[in-house]
C-alpha distance (Angstrom), angle and dihedral (degrees) to the residues before:
residue distance angle dihedral
D1 . . .
P2 3.80 . .
N3 3.84 95.1 .
V4 3.79 104.7 92.9
A5 3.82 123.5 159.8
Y6 3.80 115.1 -157.4
V7 3.79 106.3 -144.1
D8 3.81 129.8 -170.9
H9 3.80 97.0 -153.3
E10 3.76 138.9 -179.4
E11 3.78 123.1 -117.2
I12 3.78 114.2 -66.9
P13 3.83 98.6 -145.8
G14 3.78 113.4 -122.5
F15 3.81 91.6 4.3
M16 3.83 114.2 59.2
G17 3.77 141.6 -21.8
A18 3.78 126.9 -108.0
M19 3.82 112.1 -73.9
T20 3.78 146.3 131.1
M21 3.78 110.6 -96.1
G22 3.78 140.1 162.7
Y23 3.80 113.5 -116.7
P24 3.79 123.1 -170.6
V25 3.80 114.9 -126.1
R26 3.80 109.1 -151.2
D27 3.80 96.1 -169.0
A28 3.83 107.9 75.0
A29 3.82 91.3 -161.6
E30 3.82 90.9 56.3
F31 3.79 90.9 47.1
G32 3.80 90.9 49.5
K33 3.82 90.6 59.3
L34 3.81 92.3 60.4
S35 3.80 127.0 96.0
V36 3.79 129.8 -174.8
G37 3.80 109.0 -86.9
D38 3.81 96.9 23.0
R39 3.79 117.3 143.4
I40 3.77 109.1 -133.7
E41 3.77 143.9 -178.8
A42 3.78 116.7 -150.2
K43 3.76 143.9 152.6
V44 3.79 116.5 -105.4
M45 3.77 107.1 -141.3
A46 3.80 114.5 -158.6
R47 3.76 134.1 -168.8
G48 3.77 107.2 -168.6
H49 3.79 117.2 -42.0
S50 3.79 99.9 -54.1
E51 3.81 109.9 44.6
Y52 3.81 118.1 71.4
Y53 3.78 135.3 159.7
L54 3.81 138.8 167.6
N55 3.79 122.7 -110.5
E56 3.83 135.9 174.9
I57 3.82 92.6 24.4
Q58 3.80 117.2 -169.6
V59 3.81 122.1 -174.9
T60 3.82 105.2 -136.1
A61 3.82 97.9 177.8
E62 3.77 134.0 8.4
P63 3.81 120.2 -134.2
E64 3.78 116.8 -81.6
P65 3.83 115.9 -115.3
A66 3.79 112.3 -93.6
A67 3.79 114.1 -97.5
E68 3.78 115.2 -110.9
T69 3.78 115.1 -104.0
G70 3.79 122.9 -131.5
A71 3.82 90.3 -105.6
E72 3.80 91.9 54.5
Q73 3.79 91.8 48.4
Q74 3.81 92.4 53.7
Q75 3.81 95.1 54.7
């Protein structure tokens, strides 16, 4: 599955610690709604201890615009 969302997530109590991890997204329409830097809420679906994917993804905040650098401000 080529649709992988890399997520920097909080601890999921009783399941896994906080980390950055790639999660497959099976629904192409859900994946298409995502942008780099989005804050999301989603369900982590697991089959055993080695197969995970994201489901029911909701974007809760879009990325903030990048701050201007000193070089950009001087132009």
